[in-house]
RODO-2510 file (C-alpha; in nm, 4 decimals, decimal comma):
residues 374
     n   res          X          Y          Z
     1     m     2,7243     0,9828     2,3466
     2     f     2,6129     1,2849     2,1413
     3     s     2,2125     1,2689     2,1277
     4     f     1,9974     1,5508     1,9352
     5     k     1,6159     1,5629     1,9890
     6     a     1,4546     1,7666     1,7631
     7     i     1,2150     2,0609     1,8984
     8     l     0,9756     2,2250     1,7202
     9     r     0,9932     2,5976     1,7885
    10     n     0,7266     2,8358     1,7012
    11     d     0,9480     3,1172     1,6576
    12     m     1,2014     2,9542     1,4183
    13     q     1,1934     3,1871     1,0773
    14     i     1,2013     2,9007     0,8534
    15     q     0,8649     2,7310     0,7935
    16     p     0,7178     2,5141     0,5556
    17     a     0,5591     2,6043     0,2480
    18     y     0,1955     2,4990     0,3395
    19     p     0,0544     2,5180     0,7242
    20     t    -0,1120     2,1683     0,6419
    21     i     0,2682     2,0422     0,6796
    22     n     0,3033     2,1281     1,0235
    23     e     0,0064     1,9082     1,0978
    24     l     0,1439     1,5881     0,9691
    25     q     0,2295     1,3254     1,1745
    26     a     0,5339     1,0989     1,0269
    27     y     0,4199     0,7650     0,8529
    28     p     0,3709     0,5345     1,1489
    29     a     0,6354     0,2532     1,0104
    30     g     0,6843    -0,0335     1,2587
    31     k     1,0241    -0,0641     1,4239
    32     p     1,2951    -0,2816     1,2967
    33     l     1,2823    -0,6150     1,4548
    34     e     1,6587    -0,5923     1,6047
    35     e     1,5697    -0,2647     1,7843
    36     f     1,2369    -0,4237     1,8961
    37     k     1,4074    -0,7593     2,0449
    38     r     1,6441    -0,5108     2,2337
    39     e     1,3403    -0,2856     2,3725
    40     y     1,1403    -0,5980     2,4730
    41     g     1,4481    -0,8220     2,5287
    42     i     1,2780    -1,0931     2,3318
    43     e     1,4728    -1,3228     2,0620
    44     d     1,1825    -1,5198     1,9019
    45     v     0,9718    -1,2316     1,7327
    46     i     0,7119    -1,2657     1,4852
    47     k     0,5936    -1,0001     1,2511
    48     l     0,2551    -0,9939     1,1544
    49     a     0,2147    -0,6319     1,0983
    50     s     0,3426    -0,4947     0,7554
    51     n     0,1239    -0,7371     0,5201
    52     e     0,4555    -0,8910     0,4130
    53     n     0,5015    -1,2189     0,2074
    54     p     0,5876    -1,4970     0,4174
    55     l     0,7125    -1,6989     0,1437
    56     g     0,9869    -1,4429     0,0456
    57     c     1,0439    -1,3936    -0,2952
    58     s     1,1043    -1,6202    -0,6036
    59     s     1,4132    -1,7991    -0,6529
    60     h     1,4815    -1,6527    -0,9951
    61     v     1,4945    -1,2988    -0,8040
    62     t     1,7266    -1,4261    -0,5554
    63     l     1,9664    -1,5181    -0,8864
    64     a     1,8962    -1,2260    -1,0461
    65     i     2,0151    -1,0079    -0,7161
    66     v     2,3285    -1,1848    -0,6988
    67     q     2,4397    -1,1493    -1,0882
    68     e     2,3476    -0,7433    -1,0506
    69     l     2,5570    -0,6952    -0,7213
    70     a     2,8813    -0,6828    -0,9757
    71     q     2,7160    -0,3455    -1,1344
    72     l     2,6739    -0,1607    -0,7822
    73     a     2,9089     0,0931    -0,8953
    74     r     2,7317     0,2110    -1,1936
    75     y     2,4228     0,4094    -1,1798
    76     p     2,1110     0,2264    -1,2767
    77     d     1,9231     0,2761    -1,6242
    78     s     1,7368     0,5998    -1,5468
    79     n     1,4281     0,4710    -1,7994
    80     a     1,4343     0,1553    -1,6590
    81     h     1,4057    -0,0135    -2,0132
    82     n     1,4331    -0,3768    -1,9171
    83     i     1,1533    -0,3652    -1,6295
    84     k     0,9367    -0,1417    -1,8701
    85     q     0,9775    -0,4397    -2,1605
    86     a     0,8786    -0,7134    -1,8894
    87     l     0,5822    -0,5091    -1,7828
    88     s     0,4953    -0,4518    -2,1781
    89     e     0,4916    -0,8372    -2,2246
    90     f     0,2911    -0,8803    -1,9257
    91     h     0,0186    -0,6340    -1,9584
    92     d     0,0441    -0,6206    -2,3376
    93     l     0,0673    -0,2681    -2,3557
    94     p     0,3112    -0,0459    -2,5163
    95     i     0,6358     0,0599    -2,2982
    96     e     0,5220     0,4291    -2,2937
    97     y     0,2348     0,3298    -2,0802
    98     f     0,4703     0,2740    -1,7810
    99     t     0,6312     0,4777    -1,5103
   100     i     0,8447     0,2869    -1,2507
   101     g     0,8858     0,4239    -0,8898
   102     n     1,0527     0,3536    -0,5644
   103     g     0,7497     0,1589    -0,4210
   104     s     0,3956     0,2741    -0,5065
   105     e     0,4278     0,5291    -0,2330
   106     e     0,6621     0,7353    -0,4514
   107     l     0,4145     0,7425    -0,7610
   108     i     0,1248     0,8555    -0,5007
   109     n     0,3665     1,1385    -0,3905
   110     l     0,4427     1,1969    -0,7408
   111     i     0,0923     1,2148    -0,8932
   112     t    -0,0100     1,4709    -0,6086
   113     r     0,3150     1,6687    -0,6740
   114     c     0,2389     1,7082    -1,0382
   115     f    -0,1428     1,7533    -1,0363
   116     v    -0,2557     1,9024    -0,7010
   117     s    -0,1719     2,2539    -0,6170
   118     s    -0,2654     2,4255    -0,2807
   119     n    -0,6150     2,5599    -0,4212
   120     d    -0,7047     2,1936    -0,5160
   121     a    -0,8899     1,9102    -0,3228
   122     v    -0,8165     1,5418    -0,3186
   123     v    -1,0805     1,2610    -0,2736
   124     f    -1,0061     0,9393    -0,0510
   125     g    -1,2157     0,6942     0,1439
   126     q    -1,2420     0,6598     0,5330
   127     y    -1,0451     0,3665     0,6462
   128     s    -0,8065     0,3540     0,3379
   129     f    -0,4387     0,3687     0,2876
   130     i    -0,2810     0,6537     0,5221
   131     a    -0,0553     0,7864     0,2939
   132     y    -0,3196     0,9692     0,0635
   133     p    -0,4351     1,2323     0,3464
   134     l    -0,0504     1,2598     0,4122
   135     v     0,0602     1,3701     0,0329
   136     t    -0,2678     1,5865     0,0119
   137     a    -0,1522     1,7588     0,3171
   138     a     0,2140     1,8019     0,2108
   139     q     0,0747     1,9693    -0,0720
   140     g    -0,1075     2,2102     0,1105
   141     a    -0,4369     2,0762    -0,0739
   142     t    -0,7866     2,0148     0,0671
   143     k    -0,8289     1,6806     0,2411
   144     i    -1,2167     1,5492     0,1217
   145     e    -1,2717     1,2190     0,2991
   146     v    -1,5696     1,0369     0,1883
   147     p    -1,7230     0,8057     0,5053
   148     a    -1,6953     0,4249     0,4411
   149     k    -1,9341     0,1672     0,3436
   150     n    -1,9597    -0,1550     0,5114
   151     y    -1,5524    -0,0758     0,5891
   152     g    -1,5084    -0,0209     0,2109
   153     i    -1,5422     0,2632    -0,0524
   154     d    -1,8624     0,4040    -0,1287
   155     l    -1,8320     0,5135    -0,4688
   156     d    -2,1734     0,6801    -0,4601
   157     a    -2,0640     0,9148    -0,2094
   158     m    -1,7538     0,9837    -0,3678
   159     l    -1,9223     1,0987    -0,6747
   160     d    -2,1476     1,3127    -0,4578
   161     a    -1,7921     1,4558    -0,2960
   162     i    -1,6420     1,5104    -0,6647
   163     k    -1,9927     1,6804    -0,7528
   164     t    -2,0203     1,8946    -0,4596
   165     n    -1,6495     2,0397    -0,5406
   166     e    -1,6267     2,0097    -0,8953
   167     e    -1,4124     2,3117    -0,9231
   168     k    -1,1548     2,2153    -0,6708
   169     v    -1,1306     1,8265    -0,7254
   170     k    -0,7965     1,7280    -0,8887
   171     v    -0,7460     1,3368    -0,7879
   172     v    -0,9281     1,0734    -0,6445
   173     f    -0,7641     0,7869    -0,4900
   174     i    -0,9168     0,4482    -0,4500
   175     a    -0,7343     0,1550    -0,3151
   176     n    -0,8999    -0,1927    -0,4729
   177     p    -0,8794    -0,4126    -0,2651
   178     n    -0,8511    -0,1665    -0,0115
   179     n    -0,5929    -0,1547     0,2817
   180     p    -0,6608    -0,1540     0,5860
   181     t    -0,9840    -0,3370     0,5585
   182     g    -0,9323    -0,5570     0,2816
   183     t    -1,2416    -0,4888     0,0981
   184     i    -1,3141    -0,5167    -0,2790
   185     l    -1,4980    -0,3356    -0,5429
   186     t    -1,6281    -0,5353    -0,8715
   187     k    -1,5018    -0,3977    -1,2293
   188     e    -1,8519    -0,3238    -1,3114
   189     q    -1,8658    -0,1086    -1,0084
   190     i    -1,5271     0,0886    -1,0999
   191     h    -1,6473     0,1097    -1,4370
   192     n    -1,9618     0,2618    -1,3579
   193     f    -1,7927     0,5044    -1,1407
   194     l    -1,5477     0,6128    -1,3951
   195     q    -1,8237     0,6814    -1,6520
   196     k    -1,9684     0,9288    -1,4131
   197     v    -1,6534     1,1116    -1,3098
   198     p    -1,5548     1,4295    -1,5083
   199     p    -1,2482     1,4218    -1,7397
   200     s    -1,0900     1,6619    -1,5355
   201     v    -1,0152     1,4712    -1,2373
   202     l    -0,7859     1,2004    -1,2277
   203     v    -0,8894     0,8402    -1,0677
   204     v    -0,6206     0,6426    -0,9277
   205     l    -0,6784     0,2913    -0,8951
   206     d    -0,4272     0,1619    -0,6179
   207     e    -0,4225    -0,2147    -0,6589
   208     a    -0,1123    -0,3115    -0,4980
   209     y    -0,2867    -0,6275    -0,3414
   210     v    -0,4552    -0,7185    -0,6641
   211     d    -0,2601    -1,0225    -0,7243
   212     y    -0,4432    -1,1749    -0,4375
   213     d    -0,7862    -1,1018    -0,6286
   214     t    -0,7269    -1,0465    -0,9879
   215     s    -1,0943    -1,0049    -1,0503
   216     a    -1,0054    -0,6460    -0,9246
   217     d    -0,7718    -0,6038    -1,2412
   218     a    -0,8775    -0,2480    -1,3716
   219     q    -0,5932    -0,2356    -1,6301
   220     e    -0,8164    -0,2325    -1,8961
   221     f    -0,9773     0,0886    -1,7842
   222     v    -0,6308     0,2794    -1,8705
   223     q    -0,7046     0,2258    -2,1991
   224     q    -1,0617     0,3299    -2,2195
   225     f    -1,0349     0,6617    -1,9853
   226     d    -0,7603     0,9076    -2,0438
   227     n    -0,7914     0,9875    -1,6664
   228     v    -0,7375     0,6817    -1,4992
   229     i    -0,3771     0,5736    -1,3552
   230     v    -0,3681     0,2160    -1,2117
   231     l    -0,0688     0,1599    -0,9550
   232     r     0,0935    -0,1758    -0,8743
   233     t     0,3795    -0,2877    -0,6286
   234     f     0,5968    -0,5693    -0,5775
   235     s     0,6043    -0,5339    -0,2338
   236     k     0,3284    -0,8112    -0,1471
   237     a     0,2700    -1,0906    -0,3552
   238     y     0,6214    -1,0706    -0,5295
   239     g     0,8057    -1,0646    -0,1837
   240     l     1,0102    -0,7438    -0,2753
   241     a     0,9156    -0,5034    -0,0104
   242     g     1,3235    -0,4472     0,0925
   243     v     1,4180    -0,3268    -0,2363
   244     r     1,1213    -0,0744    -0,3186
   245     i     0,9602    -0,1102    -0,6580
   246     g     0,6311    -0,0342    -0,7855
   247     y     0,5021     0,1007    -1,1038
   248     a     0,2025     0,3462    -1,2838
   249     i    -0,0111     0,2223    -1,5740
   250     a    -0,1375     0,5472    -1,7429
   251     n    -0,1706     0,6963    -2,0774
   252     p     0,1747     0,8402    -2,2301
   253     e     0,0874     1,1995    -2,1862
   254     i     0,0434     1,1379    -1,7910
   255     n     0,3737     0,9525    -1,7927
   256     d     0,5604     1,2204    -1,9895
   257     i     0,4583     1,4690    -1,7087
   258     f     0,5807     1,2015    -1,4442
   259     n     0,9084     1,1581    -1,6127
   260     r     0,9383     1,5677    -1,6223
   261     v     0,9342     1,5623    -1,2297
   262     r     1,0615     1,2300    -1,0830
   263     q     1,3984     1,1694    -0,9773
   264     p     1,6252     1,0907    -1,2727
   265     f     1,7816     0,7389    -1,0792
   266     n     1,4571     0,6600    -0,8524
   267     v     1,4977     0,2983    -0,8927
   268     n     1,8210     0,1301    -0,8039
   269     c     1,9390    -0,1207    -1,0385
   270     v     1,9216    -0,4386    -0,7672
   271     a     1,5311    -0,3586    -0,7625
   272     q     1,4741    -0,3259    -1,1674
   273     a     1,6669    -0,6524    -1,1848
   274     a     1,4633    -0,8334    -0,9397
   275     a     1,1460    -0,6839    -1,0914
   276     v     1,2449    -0,8085    -1,3946
   277     a     1,2720    -1,1787    -1,2599
   278     a     0,9654    -1,1572    -1,0268
   279     i     0,7107    -1,0677    -1,3209
   280     t     0,8316    -1,3598    -1,5499
   281     d     0,7783    -1,6097    -1,2325
   282     r     0,4047    -1,6662    -1,2261
   283     d     0,4319    -2,0107    -1,0803
   284     f     0,5483    -1,8391    -0,7699
   285     v     0,3020    -1,5616    -0,7806
   286     n     0,0136    -1,8525    -0,8239
   287     t     0,1662    -2,0303    -0,5128
   288     v     0,1282    -1,7389    -0,3241
   289     k    -0,2156    -1,6387    -0,4290
   290     t    -0,3637    -2,0085    -0,3533
   291     t    -0,1589    -2,0251    -0,0520
   292     t    -0,2671    -1,7011     0,0938
   293     a    -0,6444    -1,7996     0,0262
   294     d    -0,6055    -2,1289     0,2443
   295     k    -0,4709    -1,9178     0,5240
   296     r    -0,7662    -1,6629     0,4989
   297     k    -0,9996    -1,9732     0,5460
   298     w    -0,8065    -2,0683     0,8696
   299     f    -0,8032    -1,7630     1,0341
   300     y    -1,2044    -1,6847     0,9509
   301     k    -1,2454    -2,0490     1,1366
   302     q    -1,0095    -1,9436     1,4420
   303     f    -1,2164    -1,5974     1,4544
   304     d    -1,5438    -1,7595     1,4359
   305     a    -1,4375    -2,0108     1,7100
   306     l    -1,3738    -1,7240     1,9433
   307     g    -1,6644    -1,5358     1,8633
   308     l    -1,4617    -1,2348     1,6938
   309     n    -1,6244    -0,9960     1,3918
   310     y    -1,4029    -0,9690     1,1458
   311     v    -1,4205    -0,8166     0,7739
   312     k    -1,4111    -1,0496     0,5023
   313     s    -1,0766    -1,0100     0,3038
   314     h    -0,9568    -1,0189    -0,0476
   315     t    -0,5811    -0,9674     0,0310
   316     n    -0,3095    -1,1059     0,2840
   317     f    -0,4349    -0,9544     0,5855
   318     i    -0,7543    -0,9565     0,7856
   319     l    -0,9110    -0,6713     0,9772
   320     v    -1,0438    -0,8170     1,3346
   321     q    -1,2599    -0,6500     1,6109
   322     i    -1,1313    -0,7081     1,9510
   323     d    -1,2085    -0,5112     2,2930
   324     n    -0,9662    -0,3456     2,4404
   325     a    -0,7495    -0,3870     2,1054
   326     s    -0,4881    -0,1481     2,2539
   327     d    -0,4151    -0,3692     2,5768
   328     i    -0,4285    -0,7059     2,3914
   329     n    -0,1783    -0,5612     2,1370
   330     q     0,0337    -0,4305     2,4096
   331     k     0,0685    -0,8035     2,5958
   332     l     0,1090    -0,9473     2,2080
   333     l     0,4092    -0,7251     2,2028
   334     e     0,5421    -0,8390     2,5300
   335     q     0,5122    -1,1991     2,3947
   336     g     0,6923    -1,1106     2,0698
   337     i     0,4298    -1,0928     1,8380
   338     i     0,3844    -0,7990     1,6544
   339     i     0,0481    -0,7135     1,5166
   340     r    -0,1247    -0,3767     1,3590
   341     p    -0,3248    -0,1686     1,6045
   342     m    -0,6050     0,0434     1,4109
   343     d    -0,6550     0,3321     1,6263
   344     e    -0,4549     0,5743     1,3689
   345     y    -0,7324     0,4805     1,1301
   346     g    -1,0150     0,5759     1,3551
   347     l    -1,0760     0,1800     1,4471
   348     d    -0,9938     0,2004     1,8133
   349     n    -1,1305    -0,1566     1,8982
   350     w    -0,9631    -0,3437     1,5844
   351     i    -0,6329    -0,4951     1,4849
   352     r    -0,4952    -0,5994     1,1346
   353     v    -0,3129    -0,9181     1,1410
   354     s    -0,1072    -1,0305     0,8187
   355     m    -0,0859    -1,3872     0,7440
   356     g     0,2357    -1,5269     0,8401
   357     t     0,3952    -1,8727     0,8043
   358     e     0,1600    -2,1649     0,9313
   359     v     0,3730    -2,1853     1,2930
   360     e     0,3618    -1,7764     1,3155
   361     n    -0,0469    -1,7989     1,2680
   362     i    -0,0948    -2,0930     1,4962
   363     r     0,1599    -1,8695     1,7648
   364     f    -0,0410    -1,5565     1,7036
   365     i    -0,3849    -1,7464     1,7604
   366     d    -0,2759    -1,9422     2,0703
   367     s    -0,1609    -1,6257     2,2406
   368     l    -0,4730    -1,4508     2,1333
   369     k    -0,6975    -1,7409     2,2763
   370     d    -0,4937    -1,7309     2,6159
   371     l    -0,5238    -1,3342     2,6322
   372     l    -0,8862    -1,3340     2,5571
   373     s    -0,9885    -1,5993     2,7963
   374     a    -0,7833    -1,4205     3,0673
***
């Protein structure tokens, strides 16, 4: 069988627009389960690495997807009117306040494409979502990583970074709750921060995990401050990671700029139909929130019994400190248990574990106990 391996050559005449692109590493996505099973020769595999929803999605979503299959020969609605209308009712905002994206990652990319040039700078926190430095480097912009405070976002240090580089900073990314540490900032802390940020600097509040702790919901700040964008996703609590859909809440002037740059059919018809059904099933989301909170407490008990340090989480994952984390990760993989090592974030002796089903969680803890005792 013919195979091709890409080779980076220094003498090739075609080069990326910005030298920083050459320094990038591709986003470290996990292997598909089928490929993992073939590589390790294991059939019984559990995946606790990607913060997915073990409850799946609402039954209303499944029905909506089936009904939409007859429309696959048609282009999707470029303006995503139905989902915008559903979001308008849910958030009590006019539809002009929404831009729909192929997952919130597309919107993160869109923000830098629209508002960041190679002469600008982007601020984000240490131990925060790995996409922020990637999209910054792709624009050839300057990355300003603010050191973490107790594994969370240090807003005072962010303000200092903005003040020091006021002429260059165009965008600030804040994940709240934060990924991969699970920490949270209060609305009061966010509000005080926004009052001090220059109006020329966009503040992006990435709320991918807000459904697990709604106290962080900062939607109200979009109407109070023209320079605020709130990002949401259907990939986590709604269980729609596989169809890729998220949205931005921003003032209409910002959304107008987005719509001039985004792909015209960026969100497929199945994703749009699924999201409309998902946003209206509040009982399902409330169940997800409640069961996740119960699982967090259970995990805390297990880690306490094992004498392990961890960061209190406001999400569906927990960051855990383990000596020889790389070796532990490899041995778990050999047992068919996939978790997320954190060395790519500079957290060499840490792992991040998503909350799975009860059976999956028990299997992980039992295997971890055996490995630690050995």
